[in-house]
Steps between C-alpha positions, in 0.01 A plus 500: 500500500616866436673677787247644744241228466238386249288732310122471526361252252262665253202311371530334166375677191270238341480634148684818393400681187700357213501830320692646793779241467608601151487876574701453818759271350534701178591836648378576842563371853234399747438868588481630146848644493680454165774234478826673393863386455669541837864579515580265786863423401756598761790657304760388758379141544316427181546254213820633349657158476179354342459729200341321211455614143170623373256273339607586146870409563597181338714327767712565806772248587565410860840428651537156355340254259279345767251787496381713221226768486304534181267792429255446223200693371189477713335273246748222600373284791747307719348273761667382811455125521376516855261794422369388169114509493451362151126470483421667172141624464555500118566130488287267297154463654482130427827432676390708798170310513681168500730620781211613711314180442803307626522730797145405604309811410265330258466545118527839342163644411449527128557854388206628291595686180304788362414500124800629299659642807745419782434253768252618771605526857482175709193453709693572824690833447821579685389595864818703545593843373841400370667215322802483736378476855632588839322391814608609846311423814535481879620762747508841349558752778789738443445445128708186460270312269585663162159673491455884487353501851537353852216260484488121544413337176389153390614293201170543309598837343805567290751759622539833324864395428354270229548785257864517571591143391674397826752231447609424851436629855641498844396624841515493879238565766475873432642575152492343156642550152441377149697495177334565164581346165682818391723495810345764728455439869182600682500496881279604784446454878681598809807732429631559850838365407482615139431146382239620240772693325370854500617787718307748724512769225318293247164607623355144489562417865209538745488468872284234661509522876870589502596254223633615162316308232464514121147376463487449122759333270748755359771450247847509651668786307844423648523216257411687185832407340455137574274218399377287792469127466399381850430640846515370860404662822621462852334649808648846444705473175444428129719333235459548129693282241575701192545383139869592527548215757548751783283513809375831647387526863354762727319550829618400855858382535541434873690174461635537145207345316544750219846380420647845441827424667643556845321779690675836479510750787186708498343291221128469523347159590142601442339625175805407300455599143533257208846388399668186372590221744867429538704179553437293190802449262515777236429259218211329678138562400208441736199307365267473809443662838319411821459688829431416863420738780856622544711321230527474128576214263633548146555215247779542249482388141769242568280336769683658796298630794587834675344632815530800743335630810399309817775243567284208615302524172795542260632138501864582570524279803516795742270761653696806392318761296608535139489847343594391145407205292719199559492153341352217705801273494310184615319506163819514301485250220119462525360710211190665641207554268269698734479653845230574750472663841268520796513770768795326679610203286595445139539223243677417171401247242784358294485422131490134595199543722664495838347740763726674749374708788646712778386747767231478767392141573321515835191341343688275255447739208846426365421128484800427721477293823563684821835332535616681187404847621668727750252673733222454249705636210668320209804723436616348174315351196389146573344257256142412581428126505189465292485122545615213281216508253493876436634648181658837467351828618367728222402808712450601862360779717542589864271645764573628843546150653432253219622403158319358196667352197383356166673188371574444135229236498244766598458380853519750787684459833487717808690513830526730805214650689148369413266603782302740285475261199783663307637152416166387347489203740220623724479735799699464821784301330813478708830645374698268289840520328426199290340593159151367470286475185216748464195298382339572161802569289699270272465336164119553480528871622861601451609815681706753305558781752463575868498816718499549876383780722581513872253220574314423179601315178397511140547224241460553132431196277558436130126565429550861611294425819613657831461315830551654847529380860608641830414830678205688358454764778524794247340324204842419343351170374133559435212703634468422868209296617356542846764449764743352241859582573691204343463252218661167573509324160558608140194682372432642156475875498165515317510880457767443227313234306458732203877567485785282380759577769857503377693634794438529872662699780438526874600768741449495877113499491448585138474300183559598138418298179587580140324345206266531207125455459406141413244646258785644297660167475203367313413800283688767318316812607785694656646796316837494333645704779393260771541186305882480509666235715607652829871551469767759567526775251873540534808284492670365808855407593614213287580287810126506583404352177761219514460194720722489814715227354545330164380147403636249257197535273566874466865427400391242242233741365752784468756274335240392243472860381874525428624454146623152431877467542691519176635166369876458510665685215196710427700822539749390233224389263286802549442744217532818695253707699133436471295751312255709701214356307574155622428595860779280632683799645194603698450145624861483609465825685183371673671178582799680639284709729310194613823325581629794694180518694510133585867526606410801713213316673705192574788712636253706710353176639835358603620836639217518749465219753135578559415516128688174449284344775197536265682368193493158332201360698273226404146589417305609807716313744795592721742269318801602303487415131859374486466329168337806346760737644788285361344483155403868490840625612693266280304602183516866598882489552542323165288774317608809689879541515490800721299319763795322653665815624174650609416193711856503640450865611163407642649211696754739652214740608296214644793348686587839648142550617496161666829568669352822635213320678511489883725230634209350695278494192219245476573240237138418406414292195469812286853614568635153447324490164696819408829332565399205296397714202826693510694174534318355193613784269663350193770767501650382828736258332651780292800556721625821338156661492397450861854560628518827314160615637595389851828681494324815402250486786684321776592695816860616539502496877376293783501130528657298224249434216550329169519729200269287296133595538389136452726389778364778720151368432617148596659632811159635626351153426768331703454741789126437517376374846425136529124550477533694180723231346228242572256708302762541224574131487133404470448769235792383292427126525121524460454786251805500274526214244809282535658607163465862593643430845805358339520761222426821694549432870794263510655586171595870540643437850719224362618723223604774742655248739701338213628839395591583862689171545689535169603864581581415861255774620533595864249657731138405559409396141594129530340446843185676397457296179588173669258561783218579258556178306522311827158638601339409168652150517356458851157609378521252211627211711222548759247419224681206352746687280270707282821611327741217420805528736742503214350828377665670794855403401712805429745450214729768649625241752649305199730800436649474851800278581391203709768593750320833573177307583686244705680765704175686538330185628770422749503860613121486564499162680797589719301757701195439712166560329411776749798693370410479138215758533592816319761318288469376151643175364436371150422158647213629717260441219591155358180486296654764271822302432464267195540131577798463269674782689432323830641179347811696399544637846438160649752339279743782578439432871554124441823567307623730773434233761653231276807721442539561867484126570742428219736761643472347844574156347801636315631673806465177701693315234778758495523506883526122502786507254681776691481324839545158351263202525222364290297753306135530613230317305311824465451563124394827338201327331229263604577203274249224443618182327196312397428171330253518209378146583427585858454874473251569783677291767846626419388869498289480819777316687762766419268792566382346829856477624622845371574767772252788496780743407576295184147543377564870427797427279473490124373160388711289264361164379695202358345181352703205613703350219446801268752769403427873480515805711176645630467853376125497564379259232564185704328653798195584299482137369538379856200694623295399197557130560461495878174703497350255249577202732467658842164669446351211303215307651701178499747629759214557753595833654272707283162432338336635189181707505259648251567235241875494554527871435641592840725341762414494870622344812395133566341496847552116508879546482563444869771234513795541729737688263233701334558817701872492422439454131253788487755718672758408234250566220443843653877562480512377144223744400689790671824394334337543164387860588839576653681393187253650247359177357131486381320180601231317304251478788130566530428578863173687576548873579407442866832326550695825452284683757572221743872521433494879573291449812205699376147443644267277296132527421216346305614652168829308531306177451444607132843382385476171684131390495277746312197273539531503880539871503188543275305277742604707795390816326158355436470406864597847615257669262206264553178664607300484716766446766263315733467215254876429467492222758208311331622549142877423537491255792860567603693471827839619609653175380672423169559170318797422282679200353838387626693190401176379323301528816212746592607720793348793680628795705320746730542865414444593871449296817178307480464613140317192382203593726495870408276588210597764243234767525460840331681665784785247510563452128768769487698331782444158324645628176795661665593186696453274206716718285769501765481120523558457128774759454677465838411219737467217250856549361679637804733197545612539145510878442665613818829315441483593134477877594772452765744361235404782263582768755828321591629627168285815442423608859787751514399670172369849570344508156280196565259690725466772243351255253134444429376141469464544124850633471634208699311269273670661192839470662450126559303387192534798258227685318255287294457761223749455216553810294726392218466838336685652803758213473564586139529874569769443756690211338873529430683353200850375423579418140154612399322840484155587621362569161673227295268272299600191701419652833168627369418146391593377839262736691220430248530134594508566874191729490317233305567227765236378738539566863648155577767541240584848619537369854731221363710761319541702825591184688755413230670834514453634861432182702149614595173504315370806689594867479697647791360790706440789269422283196704379206621850437729453797666187354842556344425278194788463256508333154854404391594386152623135507650492154352467156224262387544148646292208618590561864225580743497833689659484845488742799693623796231530768746663737512804270155466332671458163369316192765366265333502159661395167399716205272245332432514140127577473221560743365143473827353628523758774151413612569125500843514678366739768193298583700182516743652743248651733273191508795282613676749729472308829850372588617598153674812374516667843849619589 
């Protein structure tokens, strides 16, 4: 209420004389005084910084390309999307009739036609005096009802402002304002604080019991150089959004709600004259405004929200007053599409349909539980939980203590105070922070708009019908019935039945509706002057016409308008410039401008974190269209050469803005999505481009920061708090396709890391990149390796000397883990080191240990000779002399008796009775032969599974010496790894997890018994759970066959009597899996692992391996890429491109897989590729003389094929196949 108490309430005027309306509104005020232009502009605090060109100027450019003002002749109509009222009374009558029939208003009466004349009037003429209608009703004392009097009015009579084509309105308890289609602002009501916008010399103020009021709407002459777009009213202040994108404010400024900047000494805080608000970036344009009692909200074109005034209502997280507009940082990254405000709380709706609120919450009007508020106030924007089934919010409005919002589906939700029916749920409803659905609205009656007064609500539906509920003490809903104060449920406002309502507003205890006569929708009787669509008769800032963000479909549409790219060589073949008549020059110019505009919009979107938050979204849902963004950007970059540098510059701006955010910023999903979009930019792998941009914008002082802008972006990702990283991980793994994850998320980081490793870059770059890849690898691994682990290998490690990595590893492992914090070691992230590099480091480690042992043996031998006596038996090598006829026994006997120290020496093998020095080839043959015998089913230690495809431990192998033999086999396996020999074994992948001591689970059964795993999955997923016991009939006892007999084992004490129920099935599966993978083979596996670790246990590289990498080290990679083998092959006596060698590779590529494996075995001693693939094999072809009948031979020690230069391809094919098919025990040297 105004200061000094309420004014007396005049009685309503039931039916003013319509003729008086037009005369009053055309040129006279309520007392007959003529309306004149008032010079209300303060020359010292006016609109100097807001000067705008006259209407006939062509265009005025703003400070950057984001915003542009265009002035056009008055005949041009530019509609704001949110203000467009596109009901055209001149539209086809038949179409209008069909529409109204669908809307439930019955068939259109047939229009009679006079003979040889125009159609006659419809039987029911327009009951209103104007085509464009304004209705305002409710409390009217102090003149706040947009009527030329101080009376209370109902909704049954149109307002005199109908003649002025009002586009939008705003108001508070005691003053109101409206904006016309031509940009004028009319205001009226209490002017104690100057909130109407006229001064005391204007002659329009009158005194009512000590209150200054303007009883009739007057045009605000202070804005005569501006065109207004929207208006909002606080309790004692007014905001006007201008077509220039600036906001003008005036009135009371006690707590800074006008946003005119910090208070100056002696500056007035009452009756402040109109001037532009301060605080928004110079290049920013406003597109919407809202006002509370003592605060203001401004929405920028880029989706950022700015507030000023009373601290608790500003959303900054504090209670301090703000005297200039400041950005609400908690909404950074969430592109806001609209804002709303109640007296003491406010809200913002994002482009994705999320609803954020802040401010007073004592009654739950912010939709936040009490635990989330401080003393009844939510100090920072908080997302409203609308419930799992609710879709996005389309619009919202706020009352004194309640909030109503419209969903995209047309349903209506309400929360907060409901005792007077303002939630539409009945009278006496208790306060609730939980949104509840208002009955009556949805698919059958979709709501399109909502408005809230202090304690009443209005809902507009797609049929143009207006519903109301809540307080009706002053007739703000409908004419009061006897003793009626409140309306508890949605009720049609029948007084407006003859109008098609298009917009609705609510002030404290007043209501305003804008629309057209339904009669005019069915007939075409209106004059040409009144029949135009209601639209603005002036242009607006370009940012208002554009969407907040940019979508993939817009990019594709813009690209489709560009000229097709010229085919290669077109410039050389061209016949000169096109003639003007051809029009090609004009088309090229248009295409060039369209391309520039598209490049500008894309750069603008990426330069603004809020604008980016509304970009590349899927239709009508809050999901990122990753696939569309990738395709759109890739095509745009290929068609627009200048776009790369523009996007690089935009990336620099966006990263700088993100770095400037408060350290304790809230990493909500919207902000995380911004980081993902920036990370997905295709230009990020252009090292020179992003490094150049980063160097230009990186800070020169303060903490060390990488010069590259992309690395700075990744640094912020790495520094995210744990909770934000969880959101990031889920977003990446669930919303980004796997191919794009590898290409755009992992790929650029690997490129930058590889460059850093090759250039030996110091500083924070390497740690930041490595940590980012580590995080993404962790996200992927948690969901079963969405990205294959090998995609994380950084090729830059291959450029490093293995000694560097080995020294780094020993340096890292030599200090306690607690002391590693804050230090960086290359081996901290083993998932980034390629498996072949790890093998090289492991082999270097083995050679170092072998050399040390050899040196010790040599020193012992020398010391023995020096002091005299017999030389020690200690040899520099571990030498096995084995008998081909009794291979397994002779090998196991010698290995079982060898000292543990000898097992780490280099292995040399001799076959008894055979000559030759083992340079690696004999060793390979030994392992090939012994694995065939030792792991065969006939030896009894191992069994075959899955149709002989895999080897597993035989649980029946329990004789006395079995444990010792398994221990020796474990040593043999480790010796192969230690000496770099690939074995021809097919263990299930679970074995390698067991060797590394990693935990096992149900999924590990897949490689051993996929049928059992599938059965367990069905058991776990069976529904209903209460029928598990009856359907499966299981107990905690398992049966299995041993030594040809049926045996059983209990999975837990008394298990045979414990039924497996729905509640116990998880425990049953866990224990059964453990029995199969652990307990059933414990007597065999434990000594096997013990023997393996006897040899490998001291290796510091071993624990850096993944199970898959260990598998590749032992059995090689199954994929055989002979193209890579050819590319890396070496030649002696031949050349790469000689005809004979081309014939050789043609034969090899035409072989079947078995023949290719035989060739590998013939030349390298293994039929599998080593870690890293065949490209890592040093394959050499040596000329073995001219044409002859000799078969090819090989040196497996050196991977060398000795190949005579046969005469003809047929002979080469025959001799080569004969050699490889008969290679076992033949030709190996």
